[in-house]
C-alpha positions, 0 to 999 in steps of 0.5 A: 782281475782274470780268474785263470791268472790268478789261480795260475799265480797264486802261491807266494802268499801261501808261503808267506803264512807257512813261514808265518804260522809256526812259533808265533802262533803254536807256541806264542799264541797258545802260550797267550791263551794259556796265561791270559785267556782272551785278554790278549786279543786286542794285542793281537789285532793291533800287531796284525793291523799295524804290522800289515802295510810293511808286509803288503809293500813287499808283493806291491814293490815287486809286481810294480818294479819286477825287482825284489825289495832287497834291490830296493834296499840297495837303490836307498843306498848301500848303507841300507842293504849292509844293515839288512845283510847284518840283521839277517845274519844275526837273526838267521842263526837264533830264528832257524835254531828256534824253529828247528829246536821246537820242531825237533821236539815235536817229531820226537815226541810224536814218533817216540823217537830217541834220537839227539836233539842235535841229529834230530835237527841235523835230519830235519835240515837235511830233509828239507834242504833235500826236498829244495835241491830235488824240487827247487821253488815248484816243490816249495810251492806245491808241498806248501799248499798241501801241508797248509791245507791240513794244518787249517783243517786241523787246527780250525777242527781243534779250535772248534771242538774247544770253544766250550771250554773257553771262559769269555768273560777274558776277552778284552782290549786293555792289558792292564789289571789296575796299574800292572800288565796282565802279562810281563812286558817281555812276553807282550814284545815276544808275542808282537815281534812274530805276529803274525811274522817278523818284518824281515819276511817281508823280504822272502815274500818279495823274493817268493813273487819273483820266483813264482813269476819265473815258475809260472811263466806269468808277469803278475800284476800288483792287484793280483800280487797283493790279493795273492798276499792278503789271502795269506795274511788274513789266514794267519790272523784267523789261525793265530786266534784259533791257537789263542782259543785252544790256549784259553780252553785247554790251559787257561780254564784249568789253570795249567801252565805250559812248562819251559822245557821242549820235551815237557812242552810238546808232550803237554800241546798234545796230552792236555788236548786229549785229556780235555776234549777226549782222545779223539782229537788226538790225531787231528791235534798231532796233524796240526802241530806237525803240519805247523812246524813242518811248514815253518822249518820248510820255508825258514830253511829256504827264506834265510839262504834266498835272501842272504844270497841275493843280498850278498850278489847284489852288493857284488853284482848290482847290474847283473841281470840274473841278479835283478831278477831274483834267481838263486846262485851257488851261495844259496846252497852255501848258506843253506849247508853253513846255517844247517851246521850252525844250527846242529851246533847250537842245538848240541850245545843247547842247555837253556829253557826252550820258551826263553830261547823262543822269546829272545828270538822273537824280541830280537825280531820286534827290536829290529821291526821299526828299522825294516819296516822303515825301508820298506816303506821307503823303498815303495814310495820311491820313484822306482814306484809308479805314483798309481802304485804307490800306498795312499794317504790312509796306508801311509798314515798307518805305516807311520803309526806302526813305526811310532808304535814299534819304535816307542815300545822298542826304546821303553823296553830297551830303557827298562832293561837298563 
């Protein structure tokens, strides 16, 4: 592999990481550490391993075929693409509202603002939209590298400072205490649902791979695209455990519990670190939490419109060249504005607690994961992909294991709810 070629292409994997390292890490991983110390480490590892193939299939398929996963879904059958559109339309409102909600809380607290939640959310959506309008994919690609560098440095520094406070006797791979789960089943599903990200993020990864090809003028090969993705994926795993350590050291060791209210939660994230580790850690923690959520907000506000624009146009104009190359159209901007308006409306009407809203969004992602994972597997094993680029036996076994695990737990949860 040519190193200069790789660095020219490098980026889509970081966009994946930027989207993934958000609510799943800052909220759910930190809560996991606060609730159970290091006892949920095995659950996080299991989620990272079993969901890996379905994310890997995105850059693999796109680099091998020159097409996006959305085109792969359409070639499975129009029913598959319609199913994706319905699931994504539903999840886009919930997920974007949850991400913007928490980011708005953090911005309000850090900068001491007193704007209403809906106005703050609207300004955040407008700022991200303006950034994407001015710089298109290039600004997204460049800004996320800076944000993730600050995020990684500040988060790892906070985790290292927290290590002496951690009770390592809580580490375990077994999630039962006798016959009882050590945490509620709903929280386990919420944790796994977005660990490291919802499966539908694989489509965004595929579209970002195509966008990077156009921006760089380099058609990447399968090995390069997969390596780029693996760097991002491995990074999300490291930072997931960094946030677990932070939660375990600062919260679990003191017996504190996170509040369900966003204003209190965001205060706790910063103030408790300062109390436990010293006031010197405060600026580092502020950078960590803000960059975490700003990277997620930017990628989410781009990702959903990009995916829906491509999917809807693929249904209407399947044979258009610009469509097959993944170029965004005017529909992208229309969807971006509509989603921003709906997000503001949701925040204006928001009366529940923040963690309940986030848990609902992440559980819905877990329940749809087996469906989208199956579509990804079908696409990458189709005749569109040359045999040498299709997953090998071990990867297929891991894929089916992941589908059985996620499908079985999803059915168990639905039955449990009845």
